[in-house]
C-alpha positions as CSV (number, residue, x, y, z in Angstrom):
1,M,69.4,66.4,97.4
2,K,67.4,66.0,93.9
3,P,67.5,62.3,92.7
4,V,70.2,61.7,90.2
5,N,69.0,61.0,86.7
6,E,71.4,59.0,84.4
7,S,69.9,59.0,81.6
8,G,69.8,61.8,78.5
9,A,73.7,62.7,79.0
10,P,74.3,65.1,76.9
11,L,77.8,63.6,76.3
12,Q,76.5,60.3,76.6
13,G,78.6,58.2,74.3
14,V,82.1,60.4,74.0
15,R,85.0,58.7,74.9
16,V,87.8,60.8,76.4
17,L,91.6,59.4,77.1
18,E,92.8,61.6,79.9
19,L,96.6,61.6,79.5
20,G,97.2,64.7,82.2
21,T,97.9,64.7,85.4
22,M,97.5,66.5,88.2
23,Y,95.0,69.1,88.4
24,A,93.9,71.2,85.2
25,A,93.4,68.4,82.9
26,P,91.9,66.2,85.6
27,T,89.4,68.6,86.1
28,C,88.5,69.2,82.1
29,G,88.2,65.3,82.5
30,R,85.9,65.8,85.3
31,M,83.8,68.4,83.7
32,L,83.4,65.6,80.4
33,R,82.3,63.0,83.0
34,D,79.9,65.1,85.2
35,F,78.1,65.6,81.7
36,G,77.9,61.6,80.9
37,A,81.4,61.3,78.7
38,D,83.2,58.5,79.2
39,V,86.8,59.3,80.6
40,I,89.5,56.8,80.7
41,K,92.3,57.6,82.5
42,V,96.2,56.7,81.5
43,E,98.8,56.4,84.5
44,D,102.1,55.5,85.3
45,P,101.7,52.0,85.9
46,A,104.2,52.0,88.9
47,T,103.5,55.7,90.6
48,G,99.8,56.2,88.9
49,D,99.1,60.1,89.3
50,F,101.0,62.0,91.1
51,A,97.4,63.5,92.8
52,R,97.3,60.7,94.3
53,Q,99.9,61.8,96.5
54,W,97.9,65.2,97.6
55,T,97.0,66.1,101.4
56,P,94.7,66.1,103.1
57,M,94.3,62.4,102.5
58,K,91.9,59.9,104.9
59,D,93.7,56.6,105.1
60,G,96.0,57.0,102.5
61,L,93.4,58.0,100.2
62,S,93.8,61.5,98.6
63,L,90.7,63.7,98.8
64,G,91.7,66.1,96.0
65,F,92.0,63.4,93.9
66,S,89.3,61.5,94.7
67,R,87.1,64.7,93.7
68,L,88.8,65.2,90.5
69,N,89.1,60.9,89.5
70,A,85.6,59.4,90.8
71,G,83.7,57.7,87.7
72,K,86.7,57.3,85.4
73,R,88.4,54.6,84.5
74,S,92.2,54.3,85.1
75,V,94.4,52.2,82.8
76,G,98.3,51.7,83.6
77,I,99.9,52.5,80.7
78,D,103.7,54.0,80.7
79,V,104.1,56.2,78.1
80,R,107.8,57.1,78.2
81,T,108.1,53.1,76.3
82,P,107.2,52.3,72.9
83,E,105.1,49.7,73.8
84,G,103.2,52.3,76.0
85,R,103.6,54.8,73.5
86,E,102.0,52.7,70.6
87,L,99.0,51.5,73.2
88,V,98.4,55.3,73.7
89,R,98.0,55.5,70.0
90,R,96.4,52.8,69.1
91,L,93.5,53.7,72.1
92,A,93.4,57.7,70.5
93,G,92.6,55.8,67.1
94,E,89.0,54.7,69.2
95,V,88.0,57.5,71.6
96,D,86.7,61.5,70.4
97,V,89.0,63.5,72.3
98,V,92.2,63.1,73.7
99,I,93.4,65.3,77.1
100,E,96.9,66.0,77.6
101,S,98.9,68.0,80.1
102,F,102.3,67.6,78.6
103,R,104.6,70.1,77.9
104,P,104.6,71.5,74.7
105,G,106.5,69.2,72.2
106,R,106.6,66.4,74.6
107,L,103.8,64.6,72.0
108,E,105.3,65.4,69.2
109,A,108.7,63.8,70.5
110,W,107.3,60.9,71.2
111,G,105.9,60.1,67.7
112,L,101.9,61.3,69.4
113,G,101.5,64.6,67.6
114,Y,98.1,65.5,66.3
115,D,99.4,65.4,62.9
116,V,100.0,61.4,63.9
117,L,97.0,60.7,65.7
118,S,94.7,62.4,63.7
119,A,95.7,60.3,60.2
120,Q,94.4,57.9,62.0
121,N,91.5,59.0,63.6
122,P,90.5,62.5,61.6
123,G,87.4,63.3,63.9
124,L,89.8,63.4,66.8
125,I,89.9,66.5,69.2
126,L,92.9,67.0,71.0
127,T,92.5,69.3,74.2
128,R,96.2,70.5,75.4
129,V,96.4,72.0,78.6
130,S,100.2,73.7,79.3
131,G,101.2,76.4,81.5
132,F,101.9,79.0,78.8
133,G,100.3,77.6,75.8
134,Q,101.8,75.8,72.3
135,T,102.6,79.2,70.9
136,G,104.5,82.1,72.1
137,P,108.1,82.6,73.2
138,Y,107.4,81.1,76.8
139,R,105.7,78.1,75.4
140,A,108.5,75.9,76.0
141,R,108.4,77.0,79.9
142,P,106.8,74.7,82.5
143,G,103.7,75.9,84.5
144,F,101.7,74.8,87.2
145,G,99.0,77.0,88.8
146,T,101.0,79.5,90.8
147,V,103.0,80.4,88.2
148,A,100.0,80.9,86.6
149,E,98.7,83.2,89.4
150,T,101.7,85.3,89.7
151,A,101.6,85.3,85.3
152,S,97.9,86.7,85.1
153,G,98.6,89.8,87.5
154,F,96.1,88.1,90.3
155,A,98.5,87.4,92.8
156,F,99.6,91.3,92.5
157,T,96.0,92.2,92.9
158,N,95.4,89.9,95.5
159,G,95.3,91.0,99.2
160,W,95.7,94.5,100.8
161,P,98.1,97.6,100.1
162,E,100.0,96.5,103.4
163,S,100.5,92.4,102.2
164,P,102.5,90.8,99.7
165,P,101.3,89.7,96.5
166,T,99.1,86.3,97.6
167,S,98.3,83.2,95.8
168,P,95.0,81.8,96.8
169,P,95.3,78.2,99.0
170,F,93.8,76.4,96.3
171,G,94.3,75.2,92.8
172,F,92.5,78.2,91.1
173,A,94.2,78.9,88.2
174,D,94.1,75.2,87.3
175,S,90.4,74.8,88.3
176,I,89.8,77.7,85.9
177,A,91.8,76.4,83.4
178,G,90.7,72.9,83.2
179,I,86.5,74.3,83.0
180,S,88.0,76.3,80.0
181,A,89.3,73.6,78.5
182,A,86.1,71.6,78.7
183,M,84.2,74.4,76.9
184,G,86.6,74.3,74.1
185,T,86.4,70.7,74.2
186,A,82.4,70.8,74.1
187,M,82.7,73.4,71.2
188,A,85.0,71.6,69.1
189,L,82.7,68.2,69.4
190,F,79.8,70.1,68.4
191,R,81.5,71.8,65.5
192,R,82.7,68.0,64.4
193,E,78.9,67.2,64.6
194,R,78.9,69.7,61.3
195,T,81.8,69.4,59.7
196,G,82.9,65.9,60.8
197,A,86.6,67.8,61.4
198,G,88.4,67.3,64.2
199,D,90.3,70.4,66.3
200,V,93.3,70.9,68.5
201,V,92.1,72.7,71.4
202,D,95.3,75.0,72.9
203,V,94.2,76.1,76.8
204,A,97.3,78.1,78.7
205,L,97.0,78.4,82.8
206,Y,97.0,81.6,82.6
207,E,94.7,83.0,80.0
208,P,91.7,82.0,81.7
209,L,92.0,83.3,84.9
210,M,93.7,87.0,83.5
211,F,90.9,87.1,81.5
212,I,88.7,86.8,84.9
213,L,90.9,89.5,86.3
214,G,88.2,92.0,84.6
215,D,89.8,95.5,83.3
216,M,93.4,95.3,84.7
217,I,94.9,95.5,81.6
218,L,92.5,97.6,79.8
219,N,92.2,100.1,82.5
220,Y,96.5,100.5,81.9
221,T,96.3,100.5,78.4
222,G,93.2,103.2,78.3
223,T,94.5,105.0,81.1
224,G,98.0,104.4,82.5
225,H,96.7,103.3,85.9
226,V,98.1,100.3,87.5
227,Q,95.9,98.4,89.3
228,Q,97.1,97.8,93.4
229,R,95.5,95.7,96.2
230,V,92.4,97.2,97.6
231,G,91.7,94.2,100.4
232,N,87.7,93.3,100.1
233,G,87.3,96.2,97.9
234,T,87.0,96.5,94.2
235,G,87.9,99.6,93.6
236,S,84.8,100.1,91.9
237,A,82.1,100.5,94.1
238,S,81.0,101.2,97.7
239,P,80.3,100.3,100.0
240,R,81.8,96.6,99.5
241,G,83.4,94.3,101.9
242,I,83.7,91.3,104.6
243,Y,82.2,92.7,107.6
244,Q,82.3,90.7,111.5
245,A,79.3,91.0,113.2
246,G,79.0,91.7,117.0
247,D,79.0,88.0,117.8
248,G,82.2,87.2,116.3
249,G,80.2,85.7,113.1
250,W,81.6,87.2,109.2
251,L,79.3,88.4,106.3
252,S,79.5,90.3,103.1
253,I,78.0,93.2,101.1
254,A,78.2,94.2,97.7
255,A,76.0,97.7,97.1
256,S,77.3,97.6,93.9
257,N,75.4,99.8,92.3
258,Q,73.0,102.8,93.5
259,A,70.0,100.8,94.2
260,I,71.3,98.5,96.4
261,A,73.0,101.2,98.4
262,V,70.0,102.9,98.7
263,R,68.7,99.9,100.4
264,L,71.2,99.7,102.5
265,F,71.4,102.2,104.4
266,A,67.7,102.3,104.5
267,A,68.1,99.0,106.5
268,M,71.1,100.4,108.6
269,G,68.0,102.9,109.2
270,V,70.0,105.8,107.5
271,P,68.7,106.9,104.9
272,E,69.6,110.3,105.1
273,I,73.3,109.8,104.3
274,L,72.7,110.4,100.6
275,D,71.5,113.9,101.4
276,D,75.6,114.3,102.1
277,P,77.1,115.0,99.0
278,R,80.3,112.6,100.3
279,F,77.9,109.8,99.9
280,A,75.5,110.6,97.5
281,T,76.9,108.4,94.3
282,N,79.5,105.9,94.1
283,E,81.7,107.9,92.6
284,A,81.7,110.2,96.4
285,R,81.4,107.4,98.1
286,L,84.7,105.5,96.3
287,A,86.3,109.0,97.1
288,N,85.3,109.0,100.6
289,N,85.3,105.2,101.5
290,E,86.8,104.7,104.7
291,T,84.3,107.2,106.3
292,V,81.3,105.1,104.4
293,Q,83.2,101.4,105.6
294,V,83.1,102.8,108.9
295,R,79.4,103.4,109.2
296,V,78.9,100.3,108.2
297,R,81.8,97.9,110.1
298,D,79.8,100.1,113.0
299,W,76.4,99.0,112.2
300,V,77.1,95.3,111.6
301,A,79.1,95.3,114.9
302,S,76.2,96.4,116.6
303,R,74.6,93.1,116.5
304,P,74.6,89.2,115.3
305,R,75.5,88.0,112.0
306,E,72.0,86.2,112.2
307,E,69.9,89.4,113.1
308,I,72.1,91.5,110.5
309,L,71.8,89.2,107.6
310,R,68.0,88.9,108.3
311,I,67.4,92.7,108.2
312,L,69.6,92.7,105.0
313,D,67.3,90.0,103.4
314,E,64.4,92.2,104.3
315,H,66.0,95.1,102.6
316,E,67.0,92.7,99.7
317,V,70.2,94.0,100.0
318,V,73.1,91.4,98.2
319,C,74.3,89.3,101.4
320,S,75.6,86.2,102.4
321,A,77.6,84.7,105.6
322,V,81.1,84.0,105.1
323,N,80.7,80.3,105.2
324,D,83.4,77.6,106.1
325,A,83.2,74.1,105.4
326,S,80.6,73.0,108.4
327,D,78.2,76.1,107.3
328,I,78.6,74.8,103.7
329,A,77.4,70.8,104.4
330,A,74.9,72.0,106.2
331,D,73.3,74.6,104.2
332,P,70.0,73.0,103.2
333,H,70.3,75.8,99.5
334,F,73.9,73.8,98.8
335,L,72.4,70.2,99.7
336,D,69.2,70.9,97.5
337,R,71.6,72.1,94.6
338,T,75.2,71.5,94.8
339,L,76.4,69.0,96.3
340,V,76.8,65.2,95.8
341,E,77.5,62.3,97.1
342,L,80.7,60.6,96.5
343,T,79.9,56.6,97.0
344,G,81.9,53.6,96.8
345,S,84.8,53.7,98.5
346,D,84.4,51.8,101.9
347,V,87.5,54.5,102.8
348,L,86.0,57.4,102.8
349,G,82.2,56.3,103.7
350,R,79.8,58.5,102.7
351,V,81.3,62.1,101.5
352,L,79.5,65.3,99.9
353,M,81.7,67.7,97.0
354,P,80.5,69.7,94.4
355,G,79.1,68.5,91.6
356,P,78.5,69.7,88.1
357,V,79.5,73.7,87.5
358,L,76.2,74.3,85.8
359,H,72.8,72.6,85.3
360,L,70.7,71.5,82.3
361,S,67.2,70.9,82.6
362,R,67.3,67.7,80.6
363,W,70.0,66.2,82.7
364,D,70.4,66.2,86.5
365,G,74.3,64.8,86.1
366,P,75.8,61.4,87.3
367,R,76.3,59.4,90.2
368,Y,79.9,59.8,91.7
369,E,81.0,56.3,92.8
370,G,84.7,54.8,93.1
371,V,87.8,56.5,93.1
372,P,89.5,54.2,91.0
373,S,93.2,52.0,91.8
374,V,96.2,52.6,89.4
375,G,95.2,50.4,86.4
376,E,92.4,49.1,88.2
377,H,90.3,48.8,84.4
378,T,93.0,48.3,82.3
379,D,92.2,44.9,81.1
380,Q,88.6,45.9,80.3
381,V,89.4,48.6,78.7
382,L,92.3,47.7,76.1
383,A,89.9,44.6,75.7
384,E,86.5,46.6,75.2
385,L,88.7,49.1,72.9
386,L,91.2,47.6,71.0
387,E,88.9,44.2,70.3
388,E,86.5,46.6,68.8
389,T,89.4,47.5,66.5
390,R,89.6,43.9,65.5
391,S,86.2,43.2,65.2
C-alpha cells in the first residue's frame, strides 16, 4: 500500500456535525472525512448509534460501524431533550456542514430547522438524507435501504427470470445515497466559496439507485417495455455473464461491444463464428443468446480458471475472476490502490478495508486510526468549539 500523505487534504478545515445514524448519513460523513473534514458524530450517550449493534462483530465491536466511523470524533448528546437540542444548535453555529437522517419534519419539530440554524450560521450546509426526500407525497414515510431497493425498481430487475425479486445482501442503496450526499455537500461548499451562501442538500435513498438502473424508465416510457430479470446478462449485449471454469472457479466476461466480441471468439479459437448471420452482430447474438452462451460456457469449462483468464487477457477481452474477500485481500492491485489499514484498535488488530472511492493526485487519503467509543470526545469537542464561541 502507498504511504499516506496527510497534508493537502481538499476539505482540510471543514467541520462536519453528523446527526445521522445507521448507514447512509454516516457514509456521507465518512466520504467527507476521507478527504480531510473533521467529522463530529453526535450519538445518544446511553445507546450510541444503533449501527454499533450490527453484525459481524469481533469481541463486541461492530465491523460495519468501524468501517463507516473510524477517525470521527464522538460526542454524547441526547437530542430528544431540550438541553441536548440547545447544544446541537450551538454546535451547528460553529461548523460548516450538518448531516442528518431523521424523518422529514423532525428537525423542525425540535426547533432545529434550517431557518433556525442558518439564522446564526448563514453559510451552513444542511445535508438531509431520508427515505423518500423532503418533498413529495411520500416524504413523511420512513425508509431504509431495503425499501429504497424495492421502490427504485432495483429488486424487480435483480435476479433470474425464475427467481423472486431480490435485494442485495449489503447496504447498496444506503451506500449510493451516502456517496451522492457527499457529492452534493461538496458542490454546496464549492458554491459557498463563491457566494458565501449556505444551502440544503436533499437526498432520498431511492433516487441515486434509480438513476444507476440505466434505461429502465426511459425504455418503458419510450417503448412500453417493462424490463424483467435476466440473471447475469444485461439484455443489451451478448455474450456477457458469469461462467464456471473447469476447476470450479468462476469468472466474468463482458463482450459489450463488437470489437470485444471479435476478440473473445478469437480467444476461443472460433473466429469464423462471426460468419454465421446468427452471431455476426450484437442484435443477432441477443436473438440467439442461449446458443451463444452455451458455446462460451463450454469453452470456459474446458480449462482451469487461471488459464482462461490468461488467454482472455492476451486477447484483451474484458474479464475478471469472481473474487471473494480472501481473493481481494491478497490481490496486489487492490493492496496497492484500494485497500487501507484500519489501525488503533486493540480489538481488531491489523485489518484492511476499502479506502476512498476516488483518487486525487494531490491527496493520498487520511489515516484510519481508532474507532471512537460513545461520547469519547464530548468534553474535547464542547471545549474546543463552544470555548471558541466565547473567545
